[in-house]
Structure formats: structure tokens, C-alpha cells
N, CA, C and O atoms as a DFTB+ gen file, in Angstrom:
716 C
 N C O
     1  1      60.255     266.853     120.715
     2  2      61.302     267.998     121.193
     3  2      61.170     268.547     119.355
     4  3      61.615     269.694     119.345
     5  1      60.852     268.253     118.279
     6  2      60.715     269.376     117.364
     7  2      59.983     268.546     116.706
     8  3      60.267     269.132     115.661
     9  1      59.530     267.998     116.472
    10  2      57.570     267.356     116.754
    11  2      56.522     268.327     116.832
    12  3      55.454     268.509     116.248
    13  1      57.356     269.056     118.004
    14  2      56.112     269.698     119.062
    15  2      56.738     271.316     118.770
    16  3      55.907     272.174     119.068
    17  1      57.846     271.780     118.325
    18  2      58.121     272.744     117.882
    19  2      57.545     273.465     116.258
    20  3      57.188     274.619     116.020
    21  1      57.653     272.076     115.193
    22  2      56.783     271.638     113.668
    23  2      55.496     271.341     114.372
    24  3      55.490     270.113     114.450
    25  1      54.669     271.687     114.791
    26  2      53.102     271.325     115.327
    27  2      52.963     272.775     115.931
    28  3      51.844     273.274     116.046
    29  1      54.054     273.424     116.300
    30  2      53.408     274.796     116.934
    31  2      53.571     275.660     115.943
    32  3      52.685     276.511     116.024
    33  1      54.525     275.917     114.732
    34  2      55.037     276.319     114.492
    35  2      53.529     276.218     112.708
    36  3      52.991     277.156     112.120
    37  1      53.471     275.566     112.606
    38  2      51.867     275.157     111.242
    39  2      50.984     275.273     112.244
    40  3      49.934     274.786     111.825
    41  1      50.834     275.685     113.425
    42  2      49.659     276.222     114.529
    43  2      49.367     277.810     114.188
    44  3      48.425     278.434     113.701
    45  1      50.500     278.087     114.632
    46  2      51.004     279.633     114.429
    47  2      49.930     280.057     112.789
    48  3      48.924     280.766     112.769
    49  1      50.690     279.235     111.404
    50  2      50.569     279.647     110.726
    51  2      49.026     279.515     109.891
    52  3      48.513     280.076     108.922
    53  1      48.728     278.725     110.607
    54  2      47.030     278.242     109.987
    55  2      46.783     278.894     110.794
    56  3      45.679     279.161     110.319
    57  1      46.811     279.662     112.003
    58  2      46.311     280.814     112.352
    59  2      46.165     282.393     112.046
    60  3      45.234     283.126     112.377
    61  1      47.306     282.714     111.343
    62  2      47.536     283.899     110.085
    63  2      46.560     283.449     108.964
    64  3      46.121     284.302     108.192
    65  1      46.191     282.103     108.836
    66  2      46.275     282.015     107.227
    67  2      44.611     282.177     108.052
    68  3      44.035     282.651     107.073
    69  1      43.899     282.131     108.753
    70  2      42.470     282.172     108.885
    71  2      41.871     283.018     109.171
    72  3      40.643     283.005     109.087
    73  1      42.781     284.347     109.742
    74  2      42.571     285.275     110.276
    75  2      42.501     286.441     109.322
    76  3      41.737     287.396     109.461
    77  1      43.797     286.198     107.856
    78  2      43.904     286.792     106.824
    79  2      43.029     286.424     105.956
    80  3      43.028     287.120     104.941
    81  1      41.735     284.960     106.008
    82  2      40.945     284.730     105.384
    83  2      39.928     285.526     105.507
    84  3      38.990     285.391     104.722
    85  1      39.886     286.616     106.607
    86  2      38.061     287.464     106.798
    87  2      38.308     288.212     107.037
    88  3      37.589     288.686     107.917
    89  1      39.884     289.400     106.429
    90  2      40.275     290.912     106.061
    91  2      39.338     290.808     104.650
    92  3      38.758     289.791     104.271
    93  1      39.340     291.718     104.183
    94  2      38.472     292.434     103.607
    95  2      39.617     292.110     102.252
    96  3      40.846     292.085     102.323
    97  1      38.558     291.835     100.787
    98  2      39.078     291.987      99.576
    99  2      39.568     293.053      98.776
   100  3      39.992     293.103      97.622
   101  1      39.456     293.624      99.388
   102  2      39.112     295.390      98.859
   103  2      40.154     296.325      99.295
   104  3      39.912     296.846     100.384
   105  1      40.947     296.577      98.886
   106  2      42.153     297.760      99.005
   107  2      41.361     298.860      98.353
   108  3      40.606     298.740      97.389
   109  1      41.760     300.366      99.288
   110  2      41.427     301.297      98.403
   111  2      42.733     302.913      99.287
   112  3      43.738     303.005      99.993
   113  1      42.017     303.551      98.768
   114  2      43.436     304.431      99.249
   115  2      43.055     305.283      98.527
   116  3      42.613     305.005      97.412
   117  1      43.156     306.913      99.120
   118  2      42.996     307.761      98.562
   119  2      43.442     308.714      99.860
   120  3      43.467     308.460     101.064
   121  1      43.720     309.691      99.250
   122  2      44.331     310.829      99.666
   123  2      43.854     312.082      99.360
   124  3      43.153     311.779      98.394
   125  1      43.647     314.036      99.565
   126  2      43.117     314.576      98.361
   127  2      44.843     316.063      98.703
   128  3      45.817     315.679      99.351
   129  1      44.815     316.826      98.406
   130  2      45.020     318.157      98.966
   131  2      44.983     319.054      97.794
   132  3      44.919     318.827      96.586
   133  1      45.056     320.371      98.643
   134  2      44.826     321.926      98.019
   135  2      45.385     322.372      97.623
   136  3      46.486     322.179      98.139
   137  1      45.471     323.715      96.019
   138  2      46.528     323.725      95.691
   139  2      45.888     324.795      95.228
   140  3      44.666     324.820      95.080
   141  1      46.899     326.051      94.885
   142  2      46.189     327.904      94.335
   143  2      46.361     327.578      93.190
   144  3      45.870     328.371      92.386
   145  1      47.057     326.396      92.606
   146  2      46.753     326.168      90.607
   147  2      45.587     326.074      90.146
   148  3      44.942     325.082      90.484
   149  1      45.033     326.958      89.343
   150  2      43.762     326.067      89.361
   151  2      44.182     324.055      88.158
   152  3      45.135     323.400      87.736
   153  1      42.448     324.023      88.204
   154  2      42.127     322.345      87.663
   155  2      43.067     322.343      86.147
   156  3      43.823     321.372      86.190
   157  1      43.280     323.291      84.566
   158  2      43.381     323.476      83.502
   159  2      44.933     322.960      84.143
   160  3      45.344     321.803      84.059
   161  1      45.643     324.056      84.767
   162  2      47.099     323.081      85.134
   163  2      47.109     321.797      85.510
   164  3      47.588     321.051      84.656
   165  1      46.674     321.185      86.686
   166  2      47.184     320.320      87.614
   167  2      46.448     318.695      86.668
   168  3      46.591     317.482      86.822
   169  1      45.850     319.365      85.939
   170  2      44.713     318.050      84.844
   171  2      46.718     318.084      83.751
   172  3      47.493     317.132      83.839
   173  1      47.050     319.420      82.868
   174  2      47.748     318.684      82.377
   175  2      48.589     318.395      82.778
   176  3      49.230     317.549      82.155
   177  1      49.091     318.874      83.986
   178  2      50.879     317.283      84.213
   179  2      50.318     316.381      84.201
   180  3      50.542     315.752      83.167
   181  1      48.835     315.362      85.598
   182  2      48.734     314.288      85.086
   183  2      48.054     313.699      84.788
   184  3      47.577     312.828      85.516
   185  1      47.590     313.962      83.228
   186  2      47.546     313.857      81.845
   187  2      48.745     313.587      80.406
   188  3      48.657     313.416      79.190
   189  1      49.887     313.685      81.495
   190  2      51.069     313.536      80.761
   191  2      51.532     313.350      81.275
   192  3      51.670     314.057      82.273
   193  1      52.370     311.969      81.050
   194  2      53.350     310.810      82.323
   195  2      54.494     311.195      81.659
   196  3      55.311     310.324      81.959
   197  1      55.113     312.117      80.817
   198  2      56.177     312.688      80.653
   199  2      56.427     313.906      81.642
   200  3      57.381     314.533      81.181
   201  1      56.122     314.303      82.417
   202  2      55.618     315.135      83.349
   203  2      56.195     314.305      85.425
   204  3      56.458     314.682      86.567
   205  1      56.047     312.917      84.482
   206  2      55.641     311.663      86.560
   207  2      57.142     312.287      86.906
   208  3      57.253     312.961      87.931
   209  1      57.893     312.143      86.352
   210  2      58.679     312.688      87.040
   211  2      58.978     313.295      87.816
   212  3      59.077     312.719      88.899
   213  1      59.363     315.048      87.778
   214  2      59.167     315.186      88.027
   215  2      58.406     315.569      89.642
   216  3      58.709     316.409      90.489
   217  1      56.941     314.190      89.571
   218  2      56.149     314.976      90.805
   219  2      55.739     313.812      91.334
   220  3      54.724     313.865      92.028
   221  1      56.401     312.509      91.146
   222  2      56.367     311.027      91.592
   223  2      56.454     310.272      92.719
   224  3      56.655     309.089      92.444
   225  1      56.396     310.450      93.624
   226  2      57.008     309.408      94.984
   227  2      58.325     309.120      94.410
   228  3      59.443     309.591      94.619
   229  1      57.585     307.624      93.121
   230  2      58.388     306.575      93.084
   231  2      59.988     306.148      92.458
   232  3      60.950     305.386      92.557
   233  1      59.203     307.682      91.525
   234  2      61.091     308.219      90.918
   235  2      61.896     308.509      91.667
   236  3      63.089     308.334      91.417
   237  1      61.469     309.027      92.779
   238  2      63.334     309.195      93.944
   239  2      63.461     307.682      94.300
   240  3      64.109     306.957      93.545
   241  1      62.943     307.237      95.280
   242  2      62.965     305.677      95.710
   243  2      63.226     304.813      94.699
   244  3      63.031     303.648      95.048
   245  1      63.718     304.982      93.197
   246  2      64.662     304.348      92.223
   247  2      65.072     305.331      90.996
   248  3      64.351     305.233      90.003
   249  1      66.165     306.289      90.939
   250  2      66.744     307.275      89.929
   251  2      66.937     306.585      88.521
   252  3      66.746     307.061      87.402
   253  1      67.471     305.027      88.982
   254  2      67.812     304.227      87.918
   255  2      66.894     303.773      86.948
   256  3      67.254     303.374      85.841
   257  1      64.717     303.859      87.645
   258  2      63.865     302.887      87.112
   259  2      64.889     303.026      86.008
   260  3      65.918     303.696      85.923
   261  1      64.203     302.070      85.079
   262  2      64.154     302.202      83.608
   263  2      62.193     302.169      83.083
   264  3      61.280     301.385      83.344
   265  1      62.256     303.085      82.497
   266  2      61.214     304.230      82.201
   267  2      60.861     303.919      80.264
   268  3      61.765     303.817      79.435
   269  1      59.183     303.814      79.901
   270  2      59.008     303.738      78.733
   271  2      57.642     304.030      78.603
   272  3      56.605     303.738      79.198
   273  1      58.113     304.975      77.236
   274  2      56.462     305.327      77.363
   275  2      56.357     304.605      75.845
   276  3      57.165     304.114      75.057
   277  1      54.123     304.936      75.907
   278  2      54.048     304.364      74.803
   279  2      52.949     304.456      74.422
   280  3      52.194     304.444      75.394
   281  1      52.213     304.581      73.128
   282  2      50.881     305.057      72.546
   283  2      51.380     306.945      72.731
   284  3      52.518     307.356      72.958
   285  1      49.695     308.070      72.484
   286  2      50.142     308.924      72.627
   287  2      50.859     309.326      73.915
   288  3      50.987     308.588      74.892
   289  1      51.543     311.213      73.751
   290  2      52.376     311.424      74.564
   291  2      51.986     312.218      75.425
   292  3      52.764     312.952      76.034
   293  1      49.701     312.183      75.767
   294  2      49.076     312.288      77.233
   295  2      47.638     311.180      76.537
   296  3      47.450     310.455      75.560
   297  1      46.875     311.646      77.777
   298  2      45.747     311.483      77.050
   299  2      45.399     309.633      77.165
   300  3      46.126     308.715      77.544
   301  1      44.265     309.638      76.758
   302  2      43.703     307.950      76.921
   303  2      44.610     307.343      75.782
   304  3      44.762     307.662      74.603
   305  1      45.197     306.276      76.624
   306  2      45.990     305.394      75.408
   307  2      47.061     305.550      75.655
   308  3      47.797     304.675      75.200
   309  1      47.649     306.515      76.350
   310  2      48.947     306.678      76.411
   311  2      49.292     306.072      78.197
   312  3      48.581     305.958      79.195
   313  1      50.555     305.832      77.937
   314  2      51.150     304.186      78.758
   315  2      52.178     304.508      79.820
   316  3      52.241     305.734      79.914
   317  1      52.865     304.016      80.513
   318  2      53.508     304.172      81.588
   319  2      54.357     303.105      82.101
   320  3      53.854     302.368      82.949
   321  1      55.841     302.846      81.645
   322  2      55.885     300.813      81.702
   323  2      56.998     301.919      82.236
   324  3      57.217     303.115      82.050
   325  1      57.856     300.312      83.382
   326  2      59.327     301.227      84.346
   327  2      59.171     299.590      85.095
   328  3      58.280     298.758      85.267
   329  1      60.432     299.725      85.355
   330  2      60.672     297.824      85.858
   331  2      61.994     299.390      86.231
   332  3      62.633     300.290      85.684
   333  1      61.537     298.437      88.187
   334  2      62.993     298.687      89.040
   335  2      63.144     297.834      89.565
   336  3      62.816     296.647      89.546
   337  1      64.441     299.352      90.810
   338  2      64.611     298.194      92.111
   339  2      63.122     297.233      92.976
   340  3      62.024     296.945      92.500
   341  1      63.651     296.971      94.266
   342  2      62.822     296.311      95.478
   343  2      61.393     297.595      95.588
   344  3      60.200     297.293      95.565
   345  1      61.648     298.238      95.642
   346  2      60.819     299.223      96.511
   347  2      59.762     300.005      95.094
   348  3      58.894     300.801      95.454
   349  1      59.870     299.803      94.029
   350  2      59.174     300.035      92.490
   351  2      58.655     299.188      91.664
   352  3      57.736     299.180      90.844
   353  1      59.509     298.413      92.090
   354  2      59.065     297.010      91.521
   355  2      59.287     297.570      89.360
   356  3      60.014     298.353      88.748
   357  1      58.185     296.595      88.982
   358  2      57.875     296.278      88.035
   359  2      55.910     296.259      86.980
   360  3      54.818     295.690      87.000
   361  1      56.474     297.033      86.448
   362  2      54.581     297.560      86.485
   363  2      54.527     298.310      85.168
   364  3      55.604     298.707      84.723
   365  1      53.200     298.606      84.351
   366  2      52.455     299.392      83.907
   367  2      51.355     300.021      84.175
   368  3      50.371     299.313      84.388
   369  1      51.123     302.180      84.274
   370  2      50.270     302.484      83.406
   371  2      49.218     302.950      82.906
   372  3      49.057     304.164      83.026
   373  1      48.420     302.340      82.360
   374  2      47.296     303.138      80.990
   375  2      45.594     304.083      81.535
   376  3      44.529     303.930      82.135
   377  1      46.545     305.200      80.659
   378  2      45.452     306.475      80.775
   379  2      44.261     306.263      80.167
   380  3      44.062     306.801      79.078
   381  1      43.226     305.412      80.787
   382  2      41.944     305.131      80.100
   383  2      40.482     306.189      80.128
   384  3      39.400     306.447      79.602
   385  1      41.298     306.470      81.021
   386  2      39.998     308.788      80.409
   387  2      40.607     309.698      81.554
   388  3      41.108     309.585      82.673
   389  1      40.330     310.504      80.780
   390  2      40.541     311.881      80.633
   391  2      40.411     312.796      80.146
   392  3      41.026     313.325      79.220
   393  1      39.121     313.256      81.046
   394  2      38.425     314.133      81.237
   395  2      38.567     315.941      80.906
   396  3      37.589     316.486      81.417
   397  1      39.292     316.750      80.362
   398  2      39.740     317.862      80.840
   399  2      39.497     319.187      82.064
   400  3      38.566     319.910      82.418
   401  1      40.927     318.983      82.421
   402  2      40.215     319.636      83.461
   403  2      39.200     319.459      85.339
   404  3      38.945     319.983      86.424
   405  1      39.028     318.328      84.465
   406  2      37.958     317.343      85.475
   407  2      38.367     315.737      86.394
   408  3      38.241     315.274      87.528
   409  1      38.792     315.423      85.344
   410  2      39.287     313.484      85.691
   411  2      40.513     312.680      84.927
   412  3      40.681     312.753      83.709
   413  1      41.017     312.209      85.464
   414  2      42.374     311.657      84.681
   415  2      42.219     309.916      85.506
   416  3      42.453     309.762      86.705
   417  1      41.779     308.728      84.546
   418  2      41.851     307.662      84.703
   419  2      42.847     306.458      84.525
   420  3      43.582     306.404      83.539
   421  1      42.852     305.439      85.560
   422  2      43.947     305.278      85.148
   423  2      44.024     303.240      85.585
   424  3      43.480     302.619      86.499
   425  1      44.469     303.007      85.034
   426  2      44.695     301.236      84.756
   427  2      46.138     300.989      84.991
   428  3      46.895     301.413      84.118
   429  1      46.816     300.197      86.321
   430  2      46.937     299.638      86.833
   431  2      47.461     298.601      87.568
   432  3      47.071     298.050      88.598
   433  1      48.770     298.372      86.590
   434  2      48.831     296.585      86.113
   435  2      50.283     296.465      86.767
   436  3      51.221     297.161      86.378
   437  1      50.392     295.505      87.815
   438  2      51.982     294.890      88.517
   439  2      52.592     294.096      88.310
   440  3      52.539     293.378      89.308
   441  1      53.108     293.749      87.732
   442  2      54.136     292.345      87.638
   443  2      54.820     292.292      89.161
   444  3      54.364     291.499      89.985
   445  1      55.971     293.202      89.507
   446  2      56.337     292.817      90.723
   447  2      56.544     293.680      91.172
   448  3      56.596     294.814      90.696
   449  1      56.773     293.169      92.623
   450  2      57.011     292.189      93.148
   451  2      55.718     291.186      93.707
   452  3      55.925     290.103      94.256
   453  1      54.447     291.719      93.478
   454  2      53.418     290.703      92.660
   455  2      52.490     291.333      92.285
   456  3      52.081     292.486      92.418
   457  1      51.994     289.867      91.470
   458  2      51.131     290.792      90.387
   459  2      49.484     290.863      90.538
   460  3      48.616     290.041      90.834
   461  1      49.496     292.004      90.249
   462  2      47.706     292.497      90.800
   463  2      47.733     293.850      90.048
   464  3      48.694     294.370      89.481
   465  1      45.865     294.519      90.226
   466  2      46.204     295.291      89.334
   467  2      45.235     295.944      89.988
   468  3      44.636     295.323      90.866
   469  1      44.670     298.088      89.552
   470  2      43.933     298.680      90.164
   471  2      43.561     299.719      89.423
   472  3      44.131     300.410      88.579
   473  1      42.866     299.708      89.730
   474  2      41.687     301.509      88.904
   475  2      42.748     302.654      89.728
   476  3      43.328     302.415      90.787
   477  1      42.791     303.368      89.293
   478  2      43.621     304.941      90.524
   479  2      42.652     305.843      89.047
   480  3      42.228     305.584      87.921
   481  1      42.693     306.562      89.663
   482  2      41.725     307.989      89.427
   483  2      41.919     309.448      89.923
   484  3      41.271     309.751      90.925
   485  1      42.439     310.066      89.560
   486  2      42.592     312.334      89.571
   487  2      41.540     312.772      89.478
   488  3      40.675     312.438      88.669
   489  1      41.484     313.509      90.227
   490  2      39.613     314.709      90.016
   491  2      40.648     315.287      90.852
   492  3      41.505     315.168      91.727
   493  1      40.019     315.981      90.023
   494  2      40.282     318.409      90.471
   495  2      38.911     318.721      90.283
   496  3      38.201     318.559      89.291
   497  1      38.625     319.256      91.545
   498  2      37.783     319.625      91.706
   499  2      38.346     321.280      92.225
   500  3      39.267     321.355      93.038
   501  1      37.571     322.768      91.563
   502  2      37.781     323.683      91.690
   503  2      37.531     323.967      93.611
   504  3      37.359     323.033      94.394
   505  1      37.559     325.004      93.901
   506  2      37.882     325.213      95.395
   507  2      38.456     326.292      95.844
   508  3      39.616     326.229      96.250
   509  1      37.596     327.736      95.855
   510  2      37.680     328.470      95.806
   511  2      38.492     329.402      95.009
   512  3      37.815     329.983      94.160
   513  1      40.168     329.835      95.028
   514  2      40.539     330.245      92.993
   515  2      41.710     328.588      92.796
   516  3      42.442     328.244      91.868
   517  1      41.519     328.188      93.607
   518  2      42.149     326.810      93.739
   519  2      42.018     325.344      93.020
   520  3      41.550     325.114      91.904
   521  1      42.509     324.504      93.876
   522  2      42.061     323.109      93.056
   523  2      42.343     322.294      94.229
   524  3      43.427     322.067      94.765
   525  1      40.388     321.626      94.733
   526  2      40.998     320.196      95.297
   527  2      41.420     319.190      94.340
   528  3      40.698     318.977      93.365
   529  1      42.754     318.393      94.534
   530  2      42.918     317.500      94.022
   531  2      42.897     315.860      94.861
   532  3      43.515     315.714      95.916
   533  1      42.126     314.737      94.237
   534  2      42.362     313.479      95.250
   535  2      42.884     312.115      94.063
   536  3      42.714     311.834      92.877
   537  1      43.294     311.793      94.754
   538  2      43.926     310.872      93.974
   539  2      43.270     309.581      94.660
   540  3      43.530     309.328      95.836
   541  1      42.836     309.169      94.277
   542  2      42.128     307.250      93.966
   543  2      42.528     306.120      94.205
   544  3      43.744     306.293      94.124
   545  1      42.446     305.532      94.339
   546  2      43.365     303.646      94.245
   547  2      42.240     302.660      94.424
   548  3      42.409     302.408      95.617
   549  1      41.380     302.052      94.119
   550  2      41.235     301.110      94.049
   551  2      41.921     299.694      93.796
   552  3      43.082     299.607      93.398
   553  1      40.893     298.296      94.129
   554  2      41.343     297.373      93.907
   555  2      41.501     296.072      94.366
   556  3      42.511     296.548      93.846
   557  1      41.568     295.090      94.731
   558  2      41.334     293.533      94.843
   559  2      43.164     292.908      95.795
   560  3      44.233     292.686      95.226
   561  1      42.912     292.821      97.022
   562  2      44.097     292.338      97.557
   563  2      43.710     291.165      97.312
   564  3      42.555     290.738      97.327
   565  1      45.392     290.213      96.906
   566  2      45.088     288.930      97.571
   567  2      45.862     288.490      97.893
   568  3      46.907     289.141      97.873
   569  1      45.893     286.871      98.490
   570  2      45.323     286.538      99.289
   571  2      47.060     286.899     100.607
   572  3      47.135     286.927     101.835
   573  1      47.887     287.055      99.745
   574  2      49.438     287.168     100.169
   575  2      49.015     288.547     100.357
   576  3      49.502     288.460     101.484
   577  1      48.439     290.082     100.311
   578  2      48.345     290.960     100.817
   579  2      47.736     291.299     101.622
   580  3      47.783     292.418     102.132
   581  1      46.717     290.014     102.046
   582  2      46.030     290.829     103.115
   583  2      46.939     289.147     104.234
   584  3      46.381     288.602     105.186
   585  1      47.788     288.908     103.895
   586  2      48.596     288.222     105.397
   587  2      48.945     289.682     105.669
   588  3      48.758     290.429     106.629
   589  1      49.947     289.915     103.595
   590  2      50.646     290.913     104.739
   591  2      49.889     292.191     105.943
   592  3      50.403     292.888     106.818
   593  1      49.185     292.116     105.697
   594  2      48.252     293.806     105.567
   595  2      48.011     293.018     107.454
   596  3      47.491     293.851     108.196
   597  1      48.228     292.061     107.949
   598  2      48.390     292.012     109.161
   599  2      49.326     291.685     110.030
   600  3      49.200     291.018     111.057
   601  1      50.570     292.332     109.445
   602  2      51.875     293.246     109.855
   603  2      52.191     294.767     109.735
   604  3      52.881     295.602     110.319
   605  1      51.525     294.716     108.914
   606  2      51.753     296.257     107.903
   607  2      50.911     297.366     107.670
   608  3      50.220     297.112     106.683
   609  1      50.612     298.690     108.219
   610  2      49.642     299.262     107.791
   611  2      49.820     299.146     105.878
   612  3      50.997     299.361     105.588
   613  1      49.304     298.981     105.131
   614  2      49.786     298.857     103.511
   615  2      48.732     300.437     102.925
   616  3      48.812     301.213     101.972
   617  1      47.828     300.288     104.099
   618  2      47.191     301.856     103.271
   619  2      47.722     302.668     103.847
   620  3      48.264     303.607     103.264
   621  1      47.720     302.595     104.576
   622  2      49.075     304.138     105.761
   623  2      50.173     304.368     104.273
   624  3      50.393     305.461     103.751
   625  1      50.675     303.191     103.868
   626  2      52.261     303.176     103.535
   627  2      52.176     303.700     102.345
   628  3      53.097     304.445     102.009
   629  1      51.107     303.467     101.433
   630  2      50.473     303.252     100.352
   631  2      50.299     305.296     100.383
   632  3      50.955     306.115      99.740
   633  1      49.368     305.488     101.211
   634  2      48.624     306.921     101.931
   635  2      49.917     308.301     101.894
   636  3      50.031     309.520     101.765
   637  1      50.781     306.908     102.136
   638  2      51.458     308.615     102.419
   639  2      51.977     308.917     101.437
   640  3      51.819     309.979     100.835
   641  1      52.919     307.697     101.035
   642  2      53.938     307.805      99.157
   643  2      52.183     309.029      98.349
   644  3      52.460     309.984      97.622
   645  1      51.688     308.925      98.456
   646  2      50.286     309.215      97.593
   647  2      49.771     310.705      98.712
   648  3      48.816     311.396      98.357
   649  1      50.339     310.944      99.685
   650  2      50.270     312.463      99.925
   651  2      52.033     313.286      99.333
   652  3      52.185     314.405      98.844
   653  1      52.964     312.366      99.588
   654  2      54.601     313.295      98.738
   655  2      53.790     313.686      97.627
   656  3      53.510     314.793      97.167
   657  1      53.360     312.072      97.180
   658  2      53.121     312.789      94.984
   659  2      52.215     313.946      94.916
   660  3      52.275     314.690      93.937
   661  1      51.373     314.165      95.879
   662  2      50.787     315.310      96.346
   663  2      51.022     316.932      96.476
   664  3      50.531     317.936      95.961
   665  1      51.986     316.656      97.392
   666  2      52.677     317.854      97.865
   667  2      53.780     318.182      96.458
   668  3      53.914     319.354      96.105
   669  1      54.322     317.375      95.921
   670  2      54.968     317.653      94.801
   671  2      54.151     317.700      93.532
   672  3      54.617     318.285      92.554
   673  1      53.036     317.160      93.482
   674  2      51.964     318.107      92.179
   675  2      51.489     319.162      93.082
   676  3      50.681     319.801      92.409
   677  1      51.568     319.678      94.252
   678  2      51.040     320.809      94.338
   679  2      51.990     321.900      93.977
   680  3      51.477     322.943      93.569
   681  1      53.712     321.813      94.084
   682  2      54.623     322.815      94.013
   683  2      54.594     323.240      92.832
   684  3      54.417     324.372      92.381
   685  1      54.943     321.401      91.936
   686  2      54.869     321.813      90.545
   687  2      53.845     322.352      89.358
   688  3      54.197     322.444      88.182
   689  1      52.423     322.721      89.880
   690  2      51.593     323.140      89.017
   691  2      51.456     324.818      90.357
   692  3      50.676     325.714      90.031
   693  1      52.081     324.930      91.382
   694  2      51.859     326.431      91.115
   695  2      53.002     327.398      90.823
   696  3      53.127     328.623      90.800
   697  1      54.001     326.041      90.551
   698  2      55.107     327.681      89.696
   699  2      55.008     326.454      88.152
   700  3      55.731     325.612      87.619
   701  1      54.271     326.776      88.048
   702  2      53.843     326.718      86.457
   703  2      53.549     327.790      85.788
   704  3      52.826     328.447      86.538
   705  1      53.735     328.516      84.511
   706  2      53.262     329.686      84.203
   707  2      51.521     329.646      84.043
   708  3      50.634     328.882      83.665
   709  1      51.695     330.964      84.581
   710  2      50.204     331.400      84.512
   711  2      49.968     331.331      82.962
   712  3      50.689     331.772      82.067
   713  1      48.477     330.498      82.852
   714  2      47.935     330.575      81.297
   715  2      46.813     332.512      81.091
   716  3      46.301     332.817      80.014
């Protein structure tokens, strides 16, 4: 009887692994929001890690998260490192591209809960008298990520956090003093 149960479990695990192996290696998440603030205002907030706690959805998930900033205070070379609870994990974000009022590009490196890297871009497109903010992230899914994706919608979970962050960013940008 135990042998049959073990064989069934092994078969189930094998089927899950086979199905996961056919999942895409690529992970892409993109969300957008529109604000009445001009591109320069939104760019200034995103380009400066010192302002991230005011709008980042992950800061609220672990208010006691340890954070350090390295390099210049803003722009290319600025580094934000964090280590927190299981909801936020540990890693670093490095600004690798900074085009005033247009784009901020980042390299995101996770240490835990799973090691991995992703490329992140914030783009700021004039729209009417305001700005369309697009937050995009691309990376490779490790095999364990493919398995997890069979049981939970990781794109939606991350996308929901992007939406929350964009809503917070919009409020912050619209409350900023007008230039």
C-alpha cells in the first residue's frame, strides 16, 4: 500500500515537472497609470531612491525592513539594498539608465526568497497636460518559478503590486510643489 502511494506521488510530481518544463522561460510584467503631474516631477521621484519609501508597495509590507543606499543619491549608479521579512525578501536595485523626464532603467537582483535578476524600466510619456507612467519588468523564470506559476498567478500578484505602487506614485507626484 505504501509503495502504491509513493508511486502515485512520484507520478504526480513527474507530471507537474513535465508541465512546468513547457512553461515560458520569460517573465514580463507591465502596468501603466496616468497622472496630472508633468514628466519632470514623476521622473524626479523615481530617479531618487531616497523617495521610494513614500510610494513603494513593498515598504508597507515590511515597515522594519533594513535598507541601505550606496553610490550617488540619485541617477545612474545609485543602489538601493534591502533585507526584510518573507514578503519582501532580500536584494538590491541599481539604477543603470537615467534619461531626464523620459526613462529610469534598473537592474533588480534578488537574493531571497529566490535568487534571480530582472530588468526594470519606468517610462514617462507626456499625455495631455499630464504623464503616462509605465512600470515594466522582464526576467527569466527559474524552474521553481515555473512550478509556482502552475499554482499561482505570479504576473497578476506582481502586477497588483505595480498598480498599488503606481497609485501611490501618482498621489505623491500630484501633491508635489509645482515648478
